[in-house]
MIVO-469246 format. One record per atom (N, C-alpha, C, O): residue in one letter; x, y, z. Coordinates in steps of 0.02 Angstrom, whole numbers, plus 50000, padded with zeros to 5 digits. Layout:
% residues N
AXYZ;...
//
This chain:
% residues 418
X500494993349997;X499975000250008;X500485006150000;X501065005950018;X500195011249971;X500665016449964;X500605020950035;X500105020750071;X501165024750048;X501135027950118;X500645033450116;X500545036150061;X500325035650166;X499855041350163;X500285048550160;X500035053750140;X500945047950183;X501265054350180;X501775053950125;X502285050450129;X501605058050068;X502115057550015;X502865057750022;X503245055049982;X503105061750092;X503625062350106;X504035057950152;X504615058850170;X503625053250168;X503825049150222;X504305043850189;X504805042050221;X504185041550128;X504675037650099;X505285040250080;X505755036550066;X505325046350078;X506045049950064;X506415049350132;X507025049750127;X506185048650190;X506515048950258;X506865042450255;X507365041850290;X506665037650218;X506955030550225;X507655030650190;X507695031950131;X508125029350223;X508785030550175;X509275024550179;X509145019750142;X509765024150215;X510185018550220;X510145012950272;X510565008550279;X509595013650307;X509495009650368;X509595002450346;X509944998850382;X509345000350295;X509464992850268;X509954991350213;X509994985850185;X510334996750199;X510894995550156;X511584994650191;X511734997050246;X511914991450157;X512604988750189;X512974994950197;X512954999450156;X513374995050261;X513835000750277;X514305001450231;X514564996550203;X514455008250218;X515015010550171;X515505014850197;X515375020550216;X516115012350197;X516645016350234;X516825022350202;X516825022350141;X516985027750236;X517255033250204;X517845032750161;X517925036550113;X518335027350180;X518885026550133;X518665022950073;X518975024250022;X518155018450071;X517895015550016;X517615020349968;X517785020549909;X517205024149994;X516925029449967;X517425034249926;X517375035949867;X517925035949971;X518445040349928;X518805036749880;X519065039749833;X518855030849886;X519215027049827;X518835026749769;X519095027249713;X518195025949778;X517685025349716;X517635033049689;X517635033949628;X517595038049732;X517595045049695;X518265046449663;X518245049249608;X518855044849689;X519385046549651;X519505042149591;X519875044049546;X519185035949588;X519145033249519;X518795036149468;X518955035849409;X518245039549494;X517765042849451;X518135049349421;X518095051049362;X518455052349465;X518905058049443;X519365056349392;X519445060149344;X519685050549398;X520165048349346;X519845045049283;X520215041849245;X519255045649271;X518755043249224;X518505035949225;X518325033249173;X518485032849284;X518065026649293;X517455028049313;X517355031049366;X516945026049274;X516195027749285;X515985023549360;X516285018449375;X515525025849396;X515245022449447;X514745016149427;X514315017549385;X514755010749448;X514325006249427;X513565007449477;X513465010949527;X513185003449446;X512485005049475;X512425003549555;X512075007149589;X512794997849584;X512904995649642;X513285001149682;X513085002649739;X513775003849656;X514165009849697;X513675016649696;X513675020349745;X513345017949648;X512875023749646;X512435022649698;X512355027249738;X512105016849706;X511585015349758;X511825015549827;X511485017349875;X512475013349829;X512885013349894;X512895020049934;X512725021149991;X513205024749877;X513395032049896;X512685034549911;X512555036849967;X512275034349869;X511485037649880;X511245035849941;X510955040149974;X511325029149968;X511105027650031;X511565029250088;X511495026750144;X512055033450072;X512585033850127;X512635042350129;X513175044450149;X512195046750115;X512195053850109;X512065056550179;X512185062350195;X511845052450216;X511865054450292;X512385056850325;X512415061850361;X512855052550308;X513635052550333;X514025057350319;X514395056450270;X514075062650349;X514545068450333;X515195067350298;X515295070450246;X515685062650323;X516175062650288;X516245057650217;X516795056950190;X515695054850195;X515545052850136;X515325058450089;X515585059650034;X514815061750118;X514665067650069;X515245072450059;X515295075150004;X515705073750107;X516235078050100;X516765074650043;X517025078350001;X516885068450043;X517225065649991;X516895065649927;X517235066149876;X516265065049926;X515885064549858;X515825072749834;X515815073249773;X515795078149864;X515825084949858;X516535086649823;X516585090249773;X516945084049849;X517705085249834;X517815082849762;X518095086149718;X517575076649755;X517765073649686;X517255076549639;X517445077149581;X516655078349654;X516265082149612;X516525088749582;X516565090149523;X516685092649636;X517035099249617;X517565098849570;X517595103049524;X518105092849577;X518585090949543;X518505091049468;X518845094449429;X517915086249451;X517575085849389;X517475091549366;X517755093049314;X517085096049397;X516755102149378;X517465106749359;X517505109749305;X517895106949397;X518475111149388;X518785109049318;X518885112849270;X518905102549321;X519305099149257;X518885101449186;X519205102349134;X518335101949189;X517725102949145;X517715109949123;X517785111649064;X517625113549167;X517395121949150;X517895126349184;X517845132449178;X518455123149225;X518795128449270;X518415131749320;X518015128849356;X518565138549323;X518235142749379;X517565146549344;X517235150949371;X517485144149290;X516815147249252;X516205144649282;X516195138549289;X515705148049303;X514955145549311;X514465149349273;X514475155549277;X514085146849242;X513635151249203;X512955152749228;X512745150349281;X512595157049187;X511915159749214;X511655162049136;X512005164349091;X510955160549135;X510665163549074;X510155169349101;X509705168449142;X510295174949072;X509855180849099;X509185180249044;X509205181048983;X508715179049077;X508085177049040;X507395180549055;X507345184549102;X506825178849014;X506175180949041;X505725174349047;X505835169849007;X505365173649083;X504945168549093;X504245169849066;X503935174349095;X503945166749016;X503295167448996;X502995161848991;X503085157548949;X502485161949052;X502085156449057;X501475156449008;X501025160449021;X501415152648956;X501055154548894;X500265153948908;X499825157648887;X500225147448956;X499635145348988;X499715142149043;X500105137449044;X499355144049101;X499405139949170;X498795135749181;X498675133449237;X498425134849128;X498065128549126;X498395122549117;X498915122149083;X498125117649146;X498595110849150;X498025104449168;X497625104749215;X498065100149133;X497715093549138;X497875089649198;X497495085349220;X498485091149226;X498825086949288;X498665090249348;X498695096349353;X498485086649393;X498505090649468;X498945088149515;X498705084949561;X499565089149512;X500185085949554;X499925089749627;X499565094749629;X500185086549678;X500065088049741;X500415093049773;X500275094949830;X500885095549737;X501345100549772;X501355105849719;X501845109549722;X500925106949672;X501045112049618;X500535117449629;X499955115749640;X500735124549628;X500385129649627;X500185133949558;X499725137949550;X500675131449513;X500675134149446;X500135133949415;X499925138849385;X499805127849416;X499145124449376;X498605128549398;X498525129049459;X498235131349363;X497485133849380;X496905130849344;X496985128149290;X496375131149371;X495675128849334;X495435135049291;X495595140849304;X495085133349245;X494855138949205;X494405143449239;X494405149249218;X494055141949285;X493615146549326;X493965151149377;X493665155349411;X494735149849378;X495085153849433;X495225160849410;X495335161749350;X495235165249448;X495285172349431;X496085172449404;X496235176849364;X496505168649420;X497245168649403;X497365164849339;X497895165149307;X496895161549324;X497025158349255;X497145162649195;X496815167849189;X497615160649147;X497815165449099;X498185162749039;X498705159649048;X498015163248995;X498325161348913;X498495168148884;X498095172848878;X499145168048868;X499445173548834;X499225175348764;X499105171048723;X499165181348753;X498985182448677;X499785184148643;X500255185948677;X499805183148579;X500405185348552;X500525192148561;X501125193248566;X500135197548564;X500325203248598;X500775204048646;X501295207248642;X500505200048708;X500725198748770;X501485196948771;X501955199348803;X501465191648722;X502075188648716;X502685192548685;X503255191748705;X502495197148633;X502935201948612;X503055207948646;X503495211748627;X502695209048695;X502755214948755;X503235211948795;X503735215448806;X503205206048820;X503685203148864;X504395201048836;X504895200048871;X504375200448767;X505025200448733;X505355207548729;X505965208348739;X504965212148715;X505325218848721;X505555220648783;X506085223748786;X505255219248833;X505595219348910;X506155216348910;X506645219448931;X506225209448886;X506775205948882;X507405208648851;X507975208448874;X507205211148793;X507805213548742;X508125220948779;X508725222348786;X507615224448797;X507825230448844;X508275229048902;X508695233348916;X508255224048934;X508655222548984;X509195218148980;X509505216349029;X509365215848906;X509925212548897;X509965205248901;X510495202148899;X509175201748907;X509025195348899;X509135191548827;X509015193948772;X509345186248837;X509415182948772;X508765176648759;X508435175248709;X508765173848833;X508305167848821;X507555169448843;X507465173548888;X507055166448813;X506355166948829;X506155160448842;X506085156448796;X506035158848904;X505765152948930;X505145151748920;X504785154848959;X504825147748876;X504075146748870;X503915139848912;X504095134148896;X503525141848968;X503385136749010;X502635136349018;X502325141649022;X502335131249020;X501615129649022;X501375123849046;X501775119349056;X500735123049059;X500445117349082;X500365112149025;X500435113848966;X500225105549044;X500145100548995;X499455099948964;X498935099448998;X499475099948901;X498855098348855;X498195100348897;X497785096148917;X498155106548907;X497405108748931;X496935106748885;X496455103548906;X496995108148824;X496385106848783;X496105099348782;X495575097748754;X496505095048815;X496155087848825;X495595088948876;X495035086548871;X495845093348929;X495375094048990;X494805099448983;X494225097848997;X494935104648965;X494415109848970;X494185112948894;X494535115448850;X493445111748898;X493145114048831;X493175121248825;X493165123348767;X493215125348871;X493275132348868;X493965135248835;X494005140348801;X494415131548849;X495085132348822;X495215130348753;X495645133148718;X494785124848730;X494725123048672;X494385127848626;X494525128248566;X493895131548659;X493465136648626;X493955142948609;X493955145848555;X494295144448655;X494705149848655;X495275149448604;X495435154448572;X495595143548596;X496045142748542;X495815142848472;X496165144548424;X495065140448468;X494715140748412;X494635147248394;X494815149148338;X494375151648439;X494385158848421;X494965162348397;X494945167048358;X495455159948422;X496135163348397;X496405160048330;X496925161748302;X496005155648312;X496205152348238;X496775147048253;X497215146148211;X496765143448311;X497275138548327;X496825131548348;X496235131148364;X497225127348342;X496965119948355;X497225117648417;X496845115348459;X497775118048425;X498195114948489;X498565120148514;X498715125348483;X498745118448581;X499215121448623;X499925123048571;X500145128648562;X500175117648545;X500685118348498;X500665122948454;X501165126248440;X500085124048426;X499975130048383;X500155136448411;X500485140548379;X499895137848481;X500055143448513;X500855144548528;X501145149848521;X501115139048549;X501935138848564;X502225141548505;X502655145948506;X501945138448446;X502455139648378;X502385147448364;X502895150848355;X501705150248364;X501625156648345;X502045161148410;X502325166248389;X502115160148472;X502485163048522;X503285162248507;X503655166848526;X503555156748475;X504175156048476;X504395159748410;X504925162948408;X503925159148351;X504235163348295;X504245170748310;X504665174048281;X503775174048357;X503805180848360;X504425182848405;X504755188048399;X504545178048449;X505115179048495;X505785179548461;X506225183448478;X505855174348403;X506455175248365;X506455182248315;X506965185248296;X505805183848301;X505745189748254;X506065196148294;X506445200348269;X505835196048359;X505895201948393;X506485201848434;X506575206548472;X506905196948431;X507545197648460;X507845194248516;X508355196148545;X507435187948534;X507765183348577;X507625175748557;X507265173848511;X507985171948599;X507975164648573;X507525160448622;X507625160648683;X507085156948596;X506535153448643;X506935146948674;X507475144948653;X506615144648720;X506845138848762;X506145135648780;X505835138348826;X505855130148749;X505155128848767;X505215122348807;X505515117248790;X504865123548865;X504725117748913;X503945117648929;X503695121048973;X503605113248886;X502895113148876;X502645106548901;X502115104348880;X502995103648942;X502675096748961;X502705091848905;X503115092948861;X502315086448903;X502345080748855;X502175083548789;X501655086648778;X502705082248739;X502585084348670;X502725078148629;X503155074248649;X502355076648568;X502405071448525;X503035072748487;X503295078348492;X503285068248453;X503905068448412;X503725073648361;X504155077848349;X503095073948327;X502895078148283;X502865085048301;X503085089448263;X502545086548366;X502595092748387;X503235095948402;X503345101948392;X503765090748432;X504375094048429;X504695095648377;X505095100248381;X504595092048310;X504865092748258;X504575100248224;X504935103548186;X504025101848240;X503685107948225;X504025113448259;X504075118748227;X504275113048321;X504475119248361;X505295118348359;X505615122548390;X505575114248333;X506275113648329;X506605120148287;X507065123548308;X506315120948232;X506575127348190;X506575133648232;X506925138348217;X506205133648282;X506045141048321;X506305139348386;X506195143848426;X506585134748409;X506845134448475;X507605133548463;X507855130048419;X507975137648513;X508735135548526;X508825129048566;X509325125648558;X508325127248611;X508385121248655;X507665120548683;X507245124948680;X507595114348710;X506925112348737;X507035108448796;X507615106948812;X506565106748828;X506665103748901;X505965100148921;X505395100848898;X506235095748974;X505695091749010;X506025088649065;X506445084249057;X505855090749123;X506155087849192;X505805080649194;X505195079449190;X506285076649202;X506115069649203;X505745068649275;X505305064549287;X506005072949317;X505675072449387;X505925065949422;X506385066449463;X505675060649410;X505695055349452;X505475049049405;X504975049149370;X505925043749408;X505645037449377;X505225033149419;X505055027549400;X505055035649474;X504615032249519;X503935031649495;X503585036549482;X503725024349489;X502995022449460;X502595023349526;X502035025949524;X502865021349581;X502545021549648;X502295027949666;X501815027849705;X502505033449646;X502275040149651;X501595042449608;X501285047649617;X501425037049557;X500825037649528;X500205033549546;X499665033549517;X500395029949603;X499885026049644;X499325031149685;X499415037149696;X498875028049698;X498295031749739;X498545034849800;X498845031049838;X498485041649820;X498745043649877;X499385047949871;X499535052149914;X499765046449816;X500305049549791;X500295056049755;X499755058049734;X500885059949744;X500945065949715;X500725064849647;X500365069349627;X500825060949614;X500725060349541;X500115056149520;X500075054349462;X499605054349569;X499095050449546;X498545053449494;X498295050549446;X498425059949515;X498075063349459;X498455067549403;X498235072649377;X498995064749391;X499485068449339;X499665063649293;X500215060949301;X499275061649238;X499435056949186;X500045058249143;X500295053649112;X500285064449141;X500885066649106;X501405065349140;X501935065649108;X501445063449210;X502055062049249;X502135053949247;X502465051149292;X501875050849201;X502045043849201;X502805042649172;X502945044349115;X503165040349205;X503955040349183;X504085037149119;X504535039049082;X503705032749105;X503745029349039;X503695034648977;X504105035048931;X503115038548987;X502935043948946;X503525048948934;X503745050348878;X503785051548999;X504215056948998;X504945053248973;X505305056548936;X505125047448990;X505655044548938;X505655044348870;X506125045548833;X505005042548854;X504895042448780;X505025048848747;X505295049348692;X504815054248785;X504905060648753;X505675062348744;X505915064848693;X506045060748802;X506695061648801;X507135058048751;X507655060348729;X506845051748733;X507165048448683;X506955051648611;X507385052148568;X506405053348602;X506175055948535;X506585063448530;X506805065548476;X506635066448583;X507025073648568;X507755071048548;X508075074448507;X507985066248571;X508685063648554;X508705061848482;X509185063448446;X508205058748463;X508135056248387;X508045063648348;X508295064348292;X507785067748371;X507825074748330;X508325078248337;X508395083348303;X508755076248379;X509465081048386;X509245087548418;X509395092948392;X508905087248474;X508705094348505;X509065095248572;X508965091248618;X509505100848580;X509765101048639;X509265102748704;X508885107548705;X509335098248753;X508855095548787;X509025097048866;X509605096148884;X508575099048909;X508605099748975;X508265094749004;X507705093748981;X508505090649057;X508165085749098;X508315088949168;X508545094549181;X508115083349213;X508295085749284;X507915080449339;X507565075649323;X508045082349397;X507675077149456;X507405082149512;X507735086849535;X506725080149532;X506455083949577;X506555080549650;X506295075149663;X506945084249697;X507055080649757;X506605081549816;X506525087049843;X506335076549835;X505995076749905;X505195076949894;X504845079349938;X504935074449839;X504225073749830;X503835067049857;X503235065449852;X504335063949885;X504085057549909;X504505050849893;X504405045349918;X504995052649846;X505365046749815;X505915045049869;X506075048949914;X506195038349859;X506745036449903;X507355037049871;X507425040049818;X507845034049903;X508575034949883;X508625031549827;X508955033849780;X508255024649824;X508485020549768;X508105023049707;X508335021749652;X507545026449713;X507195029549664;X507545035549629;X507465036749569;X507965039349671;X508305044849647;X508935042549607;X509125045349556;X509225037149634;X509755034749592;X509605032449531;X509975033149482;X508925029049530;X508685026549457;X508485032549414;X508475032149352;X508325037749444;X508145043949402;X508785046349374;X508805047249314;X509365047449416;X509945049849383;X510325044649337;X510705046249291;X510175038449355;X510435033349301;X510115033149238;X510445031249190;X509495034949230;X509075035149182;X509325040349137;X509465039049079;X509385046749163;X509655053049133;X510305051449105;X510405052549046;X510765048949142;X511435045849110;X511415042249063;X511825043249019;X510955037049055;X510835032148999;X510605035248935;X510775033248879;X510185040848947;X509855043648892;X510435049148854;X510485050048793;X510745051648894;X511355056748875;X511825052648846;X512115055348799;X512015046248859;X512505042248820;X512195039548748;X512485038748694;X511545038548763;X511205034848692;X511205040148648;X511385039148590;X511005046248669;X510815051148613;X511285057448610;X511285060948559;X511645058748658;X512015063748659;X511675071748656;X511965076548631;X511065071748687;X510835077848668;X510635081048736;X510415086848734;X510685078348790;X510585081148848;X511065086748868;X511635084548875;X510995092948877;X511485097748891;X511565099448961;X512105100648986;X510985099348993;X510965100849068;X510475095749112;X509935093849090;X510705094049172;X510225092449220;X510115096549269;X510615099449292;X509535097849295;X509315102649355;X509125097449409;X508655093449409;X509655098649460;X509475095649530;X509055100649570;X509345105349598;X508385100049575;X507965104549603;X507615102649671;X507205098049671;X507735105549723;X507345103749788;X506655105249784;X506475110549759;X506215100849809;X505595103149824;X505455107649874;X505715106149928;X505075113349872;X504865117149925;X504075116549934;X503695117349886;X503865115249996;X503165114750007;X502915121449996;X503245126550009;X502265121549970;X501915127149963;X501155127549991;X500745123049983;X501035133050021;X500385134050053;X499845132749998;X499895134549939;X499265129050029;X498685128249979;X498695121849940;X498195120049908;X499335117849943;X499355112349913;X499195106449961;X499095107550020;X499155100249936;X499035094849975;X499695092450005;X499675088850055;X500265094149978;X500865093950023;X501235098850058;X501835098750074;X500775103450070;X501045109950113;X501275108650176;X501595113250202;X501185102750213;X501525100650275;X502135096050261;X502535094650305;X502185094250207;X502805089650186;X503495092450205;X503655098350197;X503855088150228;X504635090450249;X505135089550197;X505365083950183;X505325095550165;X505815095550120;X506475091450141;X506545089750199;X506945089850092;X507575087250107;X507955092150147;X507895098150133;X508295090550187;X508855095950212;X509415098050169;X509585094450123;X509705103450182;X510235105950144;X510745099950123;X510895098550065;X510985096350187;X511505091950177;X511285086550129;X511735084750092;X510755083850121;X510605078350073;X510545082450006;X510825079749958;X510255088049995;X510215091649928;X510935091049901;X511075087749851;X511395094449937;X512175094049923;X512355087949898;X512655087349845;X512135082149943;X512395076049921;X512185073149859;X512545069249828;X511525075249837;X511285072549774;X511555076849721;X511705074149667;X511645083149729;X512095086949682;X512715083749666;X512885082949607;X513055082049712;X513735079049701;X513645072449670;X514075070849628;X513145067749684;X513155061549658;X512945062749586;X513155059049542;X512525067749572;X512295068449492;X512925069549460;X513055065849412;X513445074849482;X513995076349452;X514495070549436;X514855070349386;X514465065449493;X514975060449485;X514715054749432;X515065051049398;X513955055049435;X513735049849390;X513475051949320;X513345047749277;X513425057749311;X513195059649237;X513825061449193;X514355063549215;X513695060349128;X514375061249080;X514515069149085;X514115073749095;X515165069349074;X515445076749096;X515255081749055;X515415087449070;X514875080348995;X514785084848952;X514005087748969;X513765092548937;X513655084149023;X513045086249045;X513135091949099;X513365090449154;X512975098349085;X513055103149147;X512605100549195;X512105097249179;X512795102149264;X512505101049324;X512225108349343;X512635112949351;X511555109449349;X511235115549358;X510805116049435;X510365112049452;X510985120949469;X510555121149521;X510155128949529;X510485134149527;X509485129049536;X509245135149539;X509395140149598;X509205138649654;X509715145549589;X509935148449650;X509435151449696;X509595152749753;X508795152649671;X508235154549709;X507925149549751;X507535150549798;X508135143849731;X507815137649779;X508465135149829;X508375130149864;X509025138149832;X509575136249880;X510005142749900;X510625143149903;X509605147049911;X509935153949917;X510465154849977;X510915158949978;X510325150250027;X510795149650095;X511395144050084;X511825142750126;X511355141250026;X511965136750024;X512275137049939;X512425131849909;X512325142549913;X512555143149846;X513365142149858;X513665139749809;X513715143549908;X514495140949896;X514515133649907;X514965130349880;X514065130849944;X514135123049942;X513895119749886;X514165114449870;X513405122349851;X513295120249788;X513785120849734;X513785116949687;X514155125349738;X514735125849700;X515305121349708;X515635118949662;X515395120249775;X515985116249791;X515725107949793;X516075103449816;X515045106949763;X514795099849763;X514725099049678;X514395094349657;X515005103249637;X515125101249563;X514545106049528;X514575106349467;X514075109549558;X513645113949504;X514125118249458;X514675120149479;X513925119549403;X514215123249349;X513795128949321;X514065133149285;X513125129249337;X512615133549299;X512045134449353;X511835129849388;X511825141249355;X511395142649402;X510685142349357;X510165143849386;X510665140549294;X510055141849256;X509835147449245;X510225152149253;X509115148849220;X508875155349204;X508665160049267;X508265158249311;X509005166449266;X508775170549312;X508545176849279;X508895179449236;X507995179349297;X507705185449258;X507695191549303;X507505191549361;X507955197449265;X507735203349286;X507185206649278;X507105212449298;X506755203049247;X506085205349216;X505465201949252;X504995205049277;X505525195749251;X504925191649276;X505115187249345;X505695186249364;X504555184949375;X504655180249427;X504755173149403;X504695171349344;X504905169149456;X504875161449440;X504095160149448;X503815160749503;X503825158649402;X503065157849404;X502985150149433;X502425149049455;X503365145649435;X503375139949464;X503415140449533;X503025137749572;X503945144449551;X504085145349643;X504085152049643;X504615155149640;X503475155149648;X503455162649649;X503635165149720;X503815170949729;X503585161249762;X503845162549836;X504585162749841;X504845164649894;X504945160849793;X505655161949798;X505885166949738;X505865165449678;X506065172249758;X506295177349719;X506915175449687;X507315171849717;X507055177949622;X507705176249586;X508195181449624;X507995187149638;X508795179649638;X509395184349655;X509485188949604;X509395187549545;X509675195449628;X509955200749567;X510585197849546;X511005194949581;X510575199149476;X511265195249449;X511925198649479;X512445195349487;X511875204549492;X512475207849531;X512615203049599;X513165200949617;X512105202249626;X512235198849704;X512435191349676;X512865188149707;X512175188749625;X512445181649610;X513115181049591;X513475176349606;X513285186449554;X514065187049534;X514485188249590;X515015185149591;X514365192049635;X514655192849697;X514795186649734;X515355184549751;X514135183649744;X514155176749785;X514645171749747;X515035168249780;X514615171549682;X514935166549639;X515735168249657;X516155164149677;X515815173949647;X516585175949656;X516875175349726;X517455174049739;X516385176549769;X516665175049847;X516715169049857;X517045168049908;X516505162949824;X516605155549817;X517175152949794;X517385147249808;X517525158349745;X518075157449712;X517985155349636;X518415152549603;X517385157149615;X517305154949543;X517035162749506;X516915167749540;X516985162649443;X516805167549396;X516195166549361;X516085161049336;X515765171549357;X515105171449333;X515125172849254;X515375178349239;X514905168849203;X514815171049135;X514055169949113;X513695165649138;X513895173649075;X513245173449045;X513185169348984;X513635169848942;X512685165248973;X512605161348920;X511885162248896;X511515165348934;X511635159948837;X511015159048811;X510685152448833;X510895149248881;X510185150648795;X509805143648799;X510345138548784;X510245132948807;X510765139348759;X511215133448748;X511895135148773;X512075141048776;X512275130448791;X512885130748817;X513475133948768;X513435132748707;X513945137448790;X514595138448737;X514805132548705;X514835132848643;X514955127448731;X515225121648706;X514765118548646;X514975115648596;X514165119748662;X513705116948612;X513695120848549;X513695118248493;X513685127948562;X513655132548512;X514355131648457;X514315132148396;X514875130448490;X515495129448462;X515685123848436;X516065123748387;X515425117848466;X515585111148451;X515085106948416;X515275101948386;X514435108848419;X513855104448409;X513385107348352;X512785107748366;X513595109448293;X513205113548255;X512675109248225;X512165111848203;X512785102448222;X512275098248187;X511645097448238;X511115095148217;X511715099248298;X511095099648341;X510605104748334;X510105104748369;X510715109348287;X510315115248279;X509925115248205;X510225113948153;X509275116748207;X508965117448143;X509365125148110;X509545130148142;X509405123648041;X509725128848000;X509475134948027;X509895139248041;X508885136048035;X508615143048049;X508795146448122;X508875152448135;X508815140448167;X509195142948239;X509955143848226;X510225148648253;X510345139648187;X511015140148184;X511195147648159;X511645151148182;X510735149348103;X510925157348082;X510785162048131;X511075167348122;X510385161648184;X510275165948224;X510765166048291;X510855171048326;X511005160548301;X511615160148357;X511995165248367;X512005168648418;X512395166148308;X512935171548308;X512795179248329;X513215183048353;X512095180748316;X511835186448347;X511835187148420;X511795192848442;X511885182148462;X511845181348529;X512445178748569;X512415178148630;X512995177148532;X513595174248558;X514235177448540;X514335179348483;X514685178048589;X515395179448563;X515735174848539;X515495169248531;X516415176448522;X516725171148489;X516925165148536;X517265160748511;X516745164648601;X516845160248645;X516195156248659;X516155151048691;X515645159948629;X514985156248640;X514555158248691;X513995155948699;X514885163848736;X514425165948785;X514085171148763;X514235174048710;X513535172948806;X512925176948784;X513255184948767;X513645187748806;X513055187548710;X513225193748685;X512745196348629;X512605193148579;X512525202448643;X512035204348587;X512545208048535;X512905212948541;X512415203548481;X512835206948414;X512295209848372;X512535213748331;X511665209248371;X511175212048322;X510845218348343;X510515218948395;X510955223148298;X510855230648311;X510175232148265;X509975237848252;X509875226648245;X509245227748194;X508735230748227;X508685230048287;X508325234248193;X507715237348219;X507305232248264;X507095234148318;X507205226048242;X506725221148283;X507075219348350;X506725216948395;X507765220348360;X508025218148421;X508205224748465;X508465224448521;X508055230148437;X508225237548475;X507695238248535;X507705243248571;
//
């Protein structure tokens, strides 16, 4: 039977796991730094031992060494705008405040004029990335939304996304779409107008889809469905963002399985440019408002394990607004990217957690011994080394927003981008 408290399973860690000595953990971590990948049993043993400070410390040291070997002292951030094209969603996750019902006063679907206005604000503040984030397939659930699309001359949400991405490109920014589950055909339509796309894998736990669990009323959170979209994005050669959500009721073995799945997808298709390790924050008004989030030590441990486990070309990202009190520790655990931070818009998924000011984030990064560099929706190494990953339309636009090293820089002085 599923637990009545979705967070309870997360508290079960290594009680039944064989003990792992710090010396053994140190040897495994040193081998990873030298290029020897962890096997599944080692990953599970490390994941089950994150409550032990000496083991966490050794993992973090190794993860930091991997990060420094790959990107030196550089840490990246994307100056972006967040456009929630629609906050209608057919899923009802137990921890979400983003999704609204059609009769809610907060329900809203952007018009193209509103998208254009948001993009103008982004251009004026030096942003390059426009994050298109929205609910899953609301047209399946809501007749009123279908009628609204029809009134606009659209058939599906994908038509709306396509129009929004086109106007964004025309007016001077690069879209990154995170629209939940899309078919291969829908992704192919969007690829010419997106520098990158994404879907948080979140978890591979099918247990969380059971009655009483966070994803019971969320058909688009079926792990097999999300994995399939990752695979199809790989077949289409789309620069892709994935990630893991920490603390929604999954246990240690399920977390390891999620990271292992992302690792496998990255090896098979070579398209995953970043993995977000995102801690769950309980929100008032949700079923999980009283759930206990993972403590900072555990979050640091899972960030370090992600860096140890994932291919080195996959960047490890931690949202700075969800870990404001532990930014130096995150950097020392292998994080090399802060994700999107907006000077214009709030984080509509986590509105209770304001973005840090870019100047403050730069200062915090420098105080931790690193340097902050701005990127666009794709990383510099992808722009310079992976031209085959971009549709010709996007490939032609990229030089307008990148310097010779691939970092963000506005080189387009056209009227559209003014």
